[in-house]
N, C-alpha and C positions, 0 to 999 in steps of 0.2 A: 099423427095418430088421428083416425078418425072421432066423431064427437061421441064421449063416452069411454072408449077405450082406452085413452089414457089413463082415467081414472081407475078403471079394474084392473089395467096391469102392474097401475104402480101399487095399488092394494095388495095384489097377489104378491109381491114382492115385499112387501113392508110387513106381512101377517104370515106368510109362506115360510120366512126364514128369520134370522137375526138382525135386527134392524142395523147393528154394526158391522154386519157381514156384506150388506148390500152396498153401502159407499166404497167399501174395498172393491168389490166386484167389478164396478162400471167406473172407478176411478173419481167418485163424489167425496166430498167430505160429509161429517154425520150433519151440521147444519144445513150443508147445501141440500140434502136428501130431504130433512123437516119442511124446509122452505118448499119443497116441490109437492111436499102433502100438504101443506097447509094452502097452498093455492088452489088446489084440484080437491080442498076439503076431501081428505083423504086420512082418518082416523090412526094416529099411531098407537102401539103398545105401548100401556103406562109402563111408569118403573116398577120393578119387580115382576112383570108378565111373564119374561123367560125362565126365571127361577123358579116359579110355580110349575109352567110346562114342565121343566127338568125334575122339578120333584114329584111329577105324575099328580097334581092337581088338575081337576077341570077349571078352565077359565073361558069366559064368555068373550067371543069376537066382537068388537063394536060395529052394527050397522054402516055399511057405506050411506052416507045421506042424498038423497036424491037431487037436494042443489048445492050448486057451489058455484063460485065466480069465476070460473074456468073450469073447462072440460078438454078442452085442448091442448095438448103440451107439445112443444118442439124442444127436445131434448138433446144435446150433443155429450155424449159419455164415452172416456177412453178407458177401456178395459184396464185394471192393473196389469201389467208382463208378470209372467209365471217365470221364476227362475229354473233352469233345465241344469242336469247334470252335468251339459256341456259348458254352463256359465261359470259353475265350479271350477272344473279344469281350467278355463279360460285365466279365471283369477289364480291359481296355483301355477301356472304356465308363466304369466306375468311376473308375479312374486319371484320366480327362478330367474328369469330373466333379468330384472331389475338387481337383484343379490350378486349375477355372474356380472353385469355392466359396471357395477361397484368397485369389482375388486381390481385393485391396484395392476394385477397381474393382465388382467383383460384390455387394459386402456388400450383405446386405438393412437397409433404412432402416426404421424405424418412425415414423411420423408419429402424435402423439398426437391432435390436433385436426384431424380432415380428413370432409370430405363424402362420399368415394367409398369403399363398401363392396363386398367381394366377393359377390357372390351366395349363398355359401355363410355368410357372416358377416352378411350382413344382417338377418335373423331373429333373431339372437343380439342384436344391437345394440338393434331395435327392442325385445325383452322385455327387457333390462336399463334401458332409457330409460323404461319403462313402471314398472319396478318400482321405479325410483329417486324417481319421483313419487310411486308408492304409499307408499314409505316416509317421503317427507318429510312426506305428509299424514297419515301416523300418529303421527309425532315430535309436529307440532303438537297433534292430537287429545290426546295425552299430555301436551304441556304444561297445556293447558286443564283436563284431569281433573286436575292435579297441584294447579292453583289452586283448585279446590274445596274448601268444607269439609269436617270428618270425616264428617258424618252425611251429605253427600251421596254420599261416595265409598263408604259402606257400602250405600247403598241403589241406587246404579245402577254398571254395568260397564262397564269400561275395555275395552270392545270394540275401539273404533277406533285405540288404542293399542296394542294386541297385536303386531301387525308390526313396530313399533319396538322393545317388548320381547323380541321374538322373538331380533332381529339383534343385541341388545344381550346377549342371552346366549348366542351362538351365535357370537361375532365379527364379527356384519356380515354371515354369508356372504350370498351371493346365489346362486340362487334358494332361496325357504324349501319347497324339495320334496324326498322322497324319490326322485323319478324321477330314472332317469340325465340328466344334463345334461352335456355338455363343459364350460361354466364355472362356477366356484363360486370367487366373487370378493368382497371389501368392498365398501360402497358408497365407499370412497375410492379404490380397486384399478380400478374395474370399467373405466373408459376406458380405463386403461393396458395392461390384460388384452387388451381387445378390439382394441386397436391393433396389439398384437405378433401376435396369430391372425391378423388381417386382413393383416398384412406377409408374414408367411408364405404366408397361401392365395393371395396374389397374384404372390408370387415364384415360387410351384409351379406356377400355372397358367402362368406365362412361360417355365417349364422344360419344359412340355409334360405336365404330370400335372394331372388332372381333381381338384378339390377340390367335395366335396358335404358337406352335413350331413344325417347318420343320425338322425331325431329318435326312432327307436324305441331305436337302441343309445345315444342319446345321445353321439355322438362327431362329430368334425369326420374325414371318411373322404378322405385322398391317393391317389389311385390312376394309376399307368403306369408304362411301361419294364417291365412283368410284376410289378410287385410293389404291394403297399398297406399303408398304414400307416393307424392312428387316431388320431388327436389329442386329449386335452382339459387343461385348465388348472386348477389351483387355487389358492388363496393359503395359506402355512401361518400354523399360529395357536397361540398357547401358551395353555395353560390356569390358571386363576389361581381363587384363593375369595374371596368376599366376602361380608359380613353385609347380610340383606335382612330388612325388617320383614314379618312374616305378617300377616295378614286379623284374627287376636287381639292384636296389639300384639307380639308376642314376637319376636324375631332369632333368626334361623337362617343356617346356612352355605348359599351357593348358589356352585355352580361354573359357569365363565362361560370364553368363548374370547376371545382378543382380537387381531384380525388382526397381522401383522409386515409385511405389504408385499411379503414374498418371496413371487415369483412362480414356479411350477413348471409347466412342460412336460412331460406326459408322454405320449412317441409310444409307442404298442403295435402288435406285431404278433400275428401267429397264436401259438398254443400256450404262452400266458403270456411272452413275451419283451416286455421294458418298459425305455424309455430315459427317464432323469429329466433335464432341463435346467432349474437354478435361476438 
């Protein structure tokens, strides 16, 4: 505000309305507004001022002093949000949803062995089944490589067994990609993880939400009732160290990760809000 304008504007606010109402309107505390008035040398209504006004008594407004230590103000205020009728409707809707989900009859059942897959989960199921077959083929190739004599191992590269070795080193996590992917699970747990995500997707659809798989984001997206959430799942792993034999016959330490079987669902909302269910 320009020189003098700030004091006039603040004066108009504190004199023209109840001093208790101004802080609420602009997101300030009572004490915060009083400090602003003090810096600008703006008189505030004395105790009992508004009671006299309501009673119809004539009151004298204090004049705005000419001198002030500060006449220019830079004030950042946040108006207090006003609750609308839709907010009350949202609260009622949420209470009804929570009560519905807490009822034992509405519990979401996870079926490990099933043939029906949600359209958003179907491509993930197909991917993991292909990956599992590729891993099994790589494991058998590595077994054949390990049965070779040393001279042949030195001559030929174990390329077909690399996928299997990658899984052993990284806790058997799938898939072996750095691209964003909604599920990162071990060979032992991927069917259980898929079944859980599938059950959630089915239940969400039954409850009026749209569930899709966003390949670019690498997330399962649940959208509806004015909101959107993104889901992903991973399996917790533990890091360990072991001795491995190098190509020259020497041994060195190698770090590797072991899957724990503990699955975590991450529910993400915009602006970095994440809930974790384990």
